N, C-alpha and C positions, 0 to 999 in steps of 0.2 A: 418555238417555245424557249424561254430562257431557263437559266439554272434554277433548280428547286432549292428552297431554303434548307439549310442544315440546322441541326439542334442548336449550335452556338449562335446562329443568326437569329433564331426564334426566341431562344432562352439564353441570353448572354449571362455570364457569371455575375453574381451579385457582389463578388469581391474578387480581387486579383488572385489567380492561381499562383501559389508560391511554394517554397520549400515546406511549409506547414503541411501541405497535402502530398508532396512527393519529396520526403526528406532524403538527404544523401545516404548512401549505402552504410557508412560507418554509424550514422545515427540510428538506422534501422537495426543494426547489430547491437547497439546499446539497449534499445528497446527490447529486443529479443532476450538479451542477457537478464534484464529485469524480470521478464516473464518466466524465464527459466528459474530464477531465484524464487519467484512466487510459487512455482510448481514444487520445487524442492522443499520450501518451507511448509507448504500445505500438506504434502504427501509424506514427508520423511522426518520432520521435526518431532521430537518427543517433548510433551508439555506435562509438567506436574504442577498442580496448584497448591499453594499453602495459604490458608485463611489468615487474614490480618484484620485489625480494626479498620473499618472503612472500605475494605476491598481486598481482593486477593493479590498475592505475588505469584506470578507464573514463571516457573523455571523452564526455559526453552533450551533444549540441548540437541546436538547432532554431531555428526562426524563428516569430514571431507567437505564435499560441495554443499551439503546441508548446513554445516556449521558456517561456511562462508555466507550462505544465503541468510542465515539467522543474523550474522554480524552486519550484513548490508541493510537488512530490512527492519529489524525490530527497533533499534535505536532511532532510526529515521521516523518510523511510524509513531513511536512513543512521543516524539517531539510534536507531531501533528495532533495526536490525541490530547496532549497537554494544552493545546490552544483552545480546546473545547471547554465551555464554561461549566459543564456539568460535573467534571471530574478532574483529577490531577493524575498525570502519568509520568513514570520515571523508568528508564532502562539502565540497568547496571550490567556492564560487560564483565564476564569472568572467563576462565580458561576453557570452560565447557560450553559456553554459549552466552545467553543473556537472561537476566531476571527482570521481567516486566511487572511493575507494580502499578495498579490503577485503583485509585481510592476516591471516595466522596463522603462528605459528612451527611448527605441525604440518604436515608435508608431505601427510598424508592430507586434512586440511582444505583445504590449498592446491589440491589436485586437485579437491575438491568445489567450491570457489569458481570455479575455471576451468571446470568442467563446467556449473555453473549459469549462468555468464555474467551480464551485466547484468539481463536480463529475468527470469531465474530467481531472482536475488537480490531483485529487486523483488517477486516473488511469495512470498518466504520469510518465515515468521513467523506467529505465531498472533494477531497484533494486528489483522489486517484486519477481522474481523467486529466486534470491539469498536469500531474506528474508525468503521465505517459506522453502528453504532448510536449512537455519540456524536454524529455529524454530524446524524443524523435526530432 
């Protein structure tokens, strides 16, 4: 009796296995750093909302590693939010953190912005998966 087929024989990969699936260690470290920033931002950042015409300004502050996470993530995410046609987003960096302002002339969208709040807005968008793959 001959050799039994193995999984790769029976189900060959549909695409070449590459660094995208097994990134170098330093890339995994960068991905981990991004996830640590996300954790610090989500758990430790302090957010105060100030109502504005068209949508709120969210004052995001923290200290130490949390402040670094705020500075890494909020301006980058504001740029992604601003690409979405429903609203405009702007991040202004200050000594205590970042002020994120998200506005829309549409009252329905303003209600959505208010409902999402800062953390919901930070989770909004389809760029997250592409960002993680780009880091890795």
